[in-house]
C-alpha positions as CSV (number, residue, x, y, z in Angstrom):
1,M,-223.8,104.2,-122.0
2,G,-227.0,102.3,-121.6
3,K,-228.1,99.2,-119.6
4,F,-227.3,96.9,-122.5
5,S,-223.9,98.5,-123.4
6,D,-221.9,95.4,-122.4
7,I,-223.8,93.1,-124.8
8,L,-223.5,92.0,-128.4
9,L,-226.6,90.1,-129.5
10,T,-226.4,88.1,-132.8
11,V,-229.4,86.2,-134.1
12,D,-230.1,83.8,-136.9
13,F,-232.5,85.1,-139.6
14,D,-234.7,82.3,-140.9
15,R,-237.0,80.8,-138.2
16,T,-235.3,82.8,-135.5
17,L,-235.8,86.4,-136.3
18,T,-238.5,85.4,-138.7
19,A,-241.7,83.3,-138.4
20,P,-241.9,80.1,-140.5
21,D,-243.7,82.1,-143.3
22,S,-240.6,84.4,-143.5
23,S,-242.3,87.4,-142.0
24,I,-240.7,89.3,-139.1
25,P,-242.9,89.6,-136.0
26,A,-243.5,93.2,-135.1
27,R,-242.7,92.3,-131.5
28,N,-239.1,91.4,-132.5
29,L,-238.6,94.7,-134.3
30,E,-239.9,96.7,-131.4
31,A,-237.6,94.8,-129.0
32,I,-234.6,95.3,-131.2
33,A,-235.2,99.1,-131.4
34,Y,-235.5,99.2,-127.6
35,F,-232.3,97.1,-127.2
36,M,-230.2,99.4,-129.4
37,E,-231.7,102.6,-127.9
38,N,-230.4,101.3,-124.5
39,G,-226.8,100.7,-125.7
40,G,-227.0,97.1,-127.0
41,A,-225.1,96.0,-130.1
42,F,-227.3,94.0,-132.4
43,T,-226.8,92.2,-135.7
44,I,-228.0,89.3,-137.9
45,N,-225.8,86.1,-137.9
46,T,-227.0,84.2,-140.9
47,G,-226.1,81.7,-143.6
48,R,-227.7,84.1,-146.1
49,S,-225.4,86.0,-148.5
50,L,-225.2,89.8,-148.9
51,P,-227.3,89.6,-152.2
52,M,-230.0,87.7,-150.3
53,I,-230.1,90.0,-147.3
54,V,-229.6,93.4,-148.9
55,N,-233.2,93.8,-150.0
56,L,-234.5,92.9,-146.6
57,M,-232.6,95.6,-144.8
58,D,-235.5,98.0,-145.2
59,Q,-237.3,95.9,-142.5
60,I,-234.4,95.3,-140.1
61,Q,-232.3,97.7,-137.9
62,V,-228.8,96.8,-136.9
63,N,-226.0,98.8,-135.3
64,A,-223.2,96.2,-135.8
65,P,-221.7,94.6,-138.9
66,L,-223.9,91.9,-140.5
67,L,-222.4,88.4,-140.1
68,L,-223.1,86.6,-143.4
69,Y,-222.4,83.4,-145.4
70,N,-222.5,81.4,-142.2
71,G,-219.7,83.4,-140.7
72,S,-217.5,83.7,-143.8
73,A,-217.9,87.5,-143.9
74,A,-218.8,90.6,-141.9
75,Y,-220.4,93.5,-143.7
76,D,-220.7,97.0,-142.3
77,W,-224.1,98.1,-143.5
78,E,-223.5,101.8,-142.7
79,K,-220.2,102.0,-144.5
80,K,-221.2,99.6,-147.2
81,Q,-218.0,97.6,-147.0
82,F,-216.8,94.2,-145.8
83,T,-214.8,94.2,-142.5
84,F,-213.6,90.7,-143.0
85,R,-214.0,87.8,-145.5
86,H,-212.8,84.1,-145.4
87,P,-212.9,82.7,-149.0
88,I,-212.9,79.0,-149.8
89,D,-209.5,77.8,-151.0
90,L,-211.0,76.2,-154.2
91,D,-211.5,77.4,-157.7
92,W,-215.3,78.0,-158.0
93,R,-215.4,76.7,-161.6
94,Q,-213.9,73.4,-160.8
95,A,-216.0,73.0,-157.6
96,V,-219.3,73.7,-159.4
97,K,-218.5,71.6,-162.4
98,R,-217.6,68.7,-160.2
99,C,-220.9,69.0,-158.2
100,M,-222.8,69.2,-161.5
101,E,-221.1,65.9,-162.6
102,L,-221.9,64.2,-159.3
103,F,-225.5,65.5,-158.9
104,P,-226.9,66.3,-162.4
105,D,-230.5,66.4,-161.2
106,L,-229.8,69.0,-158.4
107,T,-229.1,72.7,-158.5
108,V,-225.6,74.1,-157.8
109,E,-225.4,77.7,-156.8
110,V,-222.5,80.1,-156.1
111,Q,-223.4,82.8,-153.6
112,G,-221.2,85.7,-154.8
113,V,-220.7,89.1,-153.3
114,D,-223.0,90.8,-155.9
115,A,-225.4,88.0,-156.9
116,H,-226.2,84.3,-156.9
117,Y,-225.0,82.3,-159.9
118,T,-225.4,79.0,-161.6
119,L,-223.6,77.5,-164.7
120,G,-226.2,77.1,-167.4
121,E,-229.8,78.0,-167.6
122,N,-232.1,77.0,-164.8
123,P,-235.5,78.7,-165.0
124,V,-236.9,77.2,-161.8
125,W,-233.9,78.4,-159.7
126,R,-234.1,81.8,-161.5
127,D,-237.8,82.3,-160.6
128,F,-237.1,81.2,-157.0
129,T,-234.2,83.7,-156.7
130,I,-236.2,86.6,-158.2
131,A,-239.1,85.9,-155.9
132,N,-236.8,86.2,-153.0
133,R,-235.5,89.6,-154.2
134,C,-232.0,88.3,-154.8
135,A,-229.7,89.5,-157.6
136,W,-228.9,86.5,-159.9
137,G,-227.1,85.6,-163.0
138,Y,-226.0,82.7,-165.3
139,A,-222.2,82.5,-164.9
140,A,-219.7,81.6,-167.6
141,E,-216.4,79.9,-166.7
142,A,-214.4,83.0,-167.6
143,D,-216.4,85.2,-165.2
144,D,-214.9,86.7,-162.0
145,L,-217.5,86.3,-159.3
146,G,-215.5,87.9,-156.6
147,A,-214.5,86.2,-153.3
148,F,-215.6,82.5,-153.3
149,L,-217.4,82.6,-150.0
150,K,-220.1,80.0,-150.2
151,F,-221.8,77.5,-152.5
152,S,-225.0,75.5,-152.2
153,I,-226.7,72.3,-153.4
154,Y,-230.5,72.5,-153.7
155,G,-232.9,69.6,-153.7
156,K,-236.1,69.9,-155.7
157,I,-237.3,73.5,-155.7
158,T,-241.1,73.3,-155.6
159,Q,-242.1,76.8,-154.4
160,N,-240.8,80.3,-154.6
161,N,-240.3,80.7,-150.8
162,V,-237.4,80.0,-148.5
163,S,-239.6,78.2,-146.0
164,H,-240.1,75.2,-148.3
165,L,-236.4,74.5,-148.2
166,F,-236.9,73.4,-144.6
167,E,-239.4,70.7,-145.7
168,G,-239.1,67.5,-147.7
169,S,-240.3,64.0,-148.1
170,A,-238.5,61.0,-146.5
171,E,-237.2,60.2,-150.0
172,E,-235.8,63.7,-150.5
173,I,-234.2,63.8,-147.1
174,A,-232.5,60.4,-147.8
175,Q,-231.2,61.7,-151.1
176,L,-229.7,64.8,-149.6
177,D,-228.2,62.8,-146.7
178,Q,-226.3,60.8,-149.4
179,V,-225.3,64.0,-151.2
180,E,-223.9,65.4,-147.9
181,K,-221.7,62.4,-147.5
182,V,-220.3,62.6,-151.0
183,L,-219.7,66.4,-150.6
184,N,-217.7,65.7,-147.4
185,Q,-215.6,63.1,-149.3
186,E,-215.0,65.5,-152.2
187,F,-214.5,68.8,-150.5
188,G,-214.2,68.1,-146.7
189,D,-210.5,69.0,-146.6
190,K,-211.2,72.6,-147.8
191,T,-214.8,73.3,-146.7
192,V,-217.3,72.8,-144.0
193,V,-220.3,70.9,-145.4
194,Y,-223.6,71.5,-143.4
195,R,-227.3,71.0,-143.9
196,A,-228.9,74.4,-143.9
197,G,-232.4,72.9,-144.4
198,R,-233.9,69.6,-145.5
199,R,-233.6,70.7,-149.2
200,I,-230.3,72.6,-149.1
201,I,-226.7,71.9,-148.3
202,D,-224.2,74.7,-147.9
203,L,-220.4,74.7,-148.1
204,H,-218.0,77.4,-146.8
205,C,-214.4,77.8,-145.8
206,K,-212.8,75.3,-143.4
207,G,-212.4,76.7,-139.9
208,V,-215.2,79.3,-140.4
209,S,-218.3,79.3,-138.3
210,K,-221.1,81.6,-137.0
211,G,-219.5,81.4,-133.5
212,R,-216.0,82.3,-134.7
213,S,-217.4,85.4,-136.5
214,A,-219.5,86.4,-133.6
215,R,-216.5,86.3,-131.2
216,E,-214.3,88.1,-133.7
217,L,-216.9,90.9,-133.9
218,Q,-217.4,91.0,-130.1
219,Q,-213.7,91.5,-129.6
220,K,-213.5,94.2,-132.2
221,M,-216.5,96.1,-130.6
222,G,-215.2,95.6,-127.1
223,R,-218.4,94.1,-125.7
224,K,-218.1,92.0,-122.6
225,I,-221.0,89.5,-123.2
226,L,-222.0,87.6,-126.3
227,V,-225.6,86.5,-126.5
228,C,-226.7,84.3,-129.5
229,V,-230.1,83.1,-130.7
230,G,-230.6,80.4,-133.3
231,D,-232.8,77.5,-134.3
232,G,-231.0,75.0,-136.6
233,E,-228.0,72.6,-136.7
234,N,-225.9,75.2,-138.5
235,D,-226.5,77.5,-135.5
236,V,-224.9,75.1,-133.0
237,T,-221.5,76.5,-133.8
238,M,-222.8,79.9,-132.7
239,L,-224.8,78.8,-129.7
240,N,-222.2,76.5,-128.1
241,P,-219.4,79.1,-127.7
242,A,-221.8,82.0,-126.8
243,D,-221.8,83.3,-123.2
244,F,-225.5,82.9,-123.3
245,A,-227.5,80.9,-125.9
246,Y,-231.2,80.7,-126.6
247,C,-233.5,79.2,-129.2
248,P,-237.1,79.4,-130.2
249,G,-239.5,76.9,-128.6
250,D,-240.1,75.3,-132.0
251,A,-236.4,75.1,-133.0
252,I,-234.8,72.0,-134.3
253,V,-232.2,72.2,-131.5
254,K,-234.7,73.1,-128.8
255,D,-233.6,70.1,-126.7
256,R,-230.0,71.4,-126.4
257,F,-230.4,75.1,-125.4
258,C,-232.6,77.3,-123.2
259,N,-235.9,77.9,-124.9
260,V,-238.0,81.0,-125.3
261,C,-241.3,81.3,-127.2
262,D,-241.9,80.0,-130.7
263,C,-240.3,82.1,-133.5
264,A,-243.7,83.3,-134.8
265,D,-244.4,84.7,-131.3
266,G,-241.3,86.8,-131.2
267,A,-238.4,84.7,-129.8
268,V,-235.8,87.5,-130.2
269,A,-238.1,89.8,-128.2
270,D,-238.3,87.2,-125.4
271,V,-234.5,87.1,-125.2
272,I,-234.4,90.9,-125.0
273,Y,-237.2,91.5,-122.6
274,K,-236.8,88.5,-120.4
275,K,-233.5,86.7,-120.7
276,I,-231.0,89.6,-121.0
277,P,-232.3,91.4,-117.9
278,E,-231.7,88.1,-116.0
279,I,-228.1,88.0,-117.3
280,L,-227.5,91.5,-116.2
281,E,-228.9,90.8,-112.7
């Protein structure tokens, strides 16, 4: 038993654990190690898939299952197995083909359990995926991609880094706003449609959220207090139901939750070193 043994801490990955340039501040890594050494349960709670997080785990320490695909799955990193999954109640082939008909100039991606896929060749998307150390493939309609957990619509891919997905011109933002409306009309009865960044829209199973998965994990682990940290609109479903919620000082949702320092300065470390001791007091 340690002083943090009552707490499950789940944090968003991009622009919460990481700085805007996708690096992880050393201060965060030091704080997480200290937190776990003193009994705390820590994990990532991210929209990223297993294929897109697996090659980053050499940088990150966790001692609780990873919460992935925006709450659609939990993956035990030590045992290398899923502890729960919530697939979308749609056929991936029909969903992707319909999106390609509706948005022929955009990229449609299925985030599978082993890799990310598109239908048809897409060299720009391929190079982006490779640059981000994510397994990828061109899928055929006959392929079995495993559980259909999440799919995404990308605006114009202009760089081989994740950070540029959070940027975009006024014209691009307006275009994706309209795409989001159409996706809700087409798939809103079976999926949650949300804006993961200015240039990307994600869809996952109806009823699933980061907050639901965090509570499910907290109950399974028997921890008394759920603390969550996030920065974007898709983190609100995690931050609202948390017992204690925080966001970086440069977060999109900084006006709605208690702020700590900017993400590049070690926002997660601020929560561990400053905020959690206040909670325990």
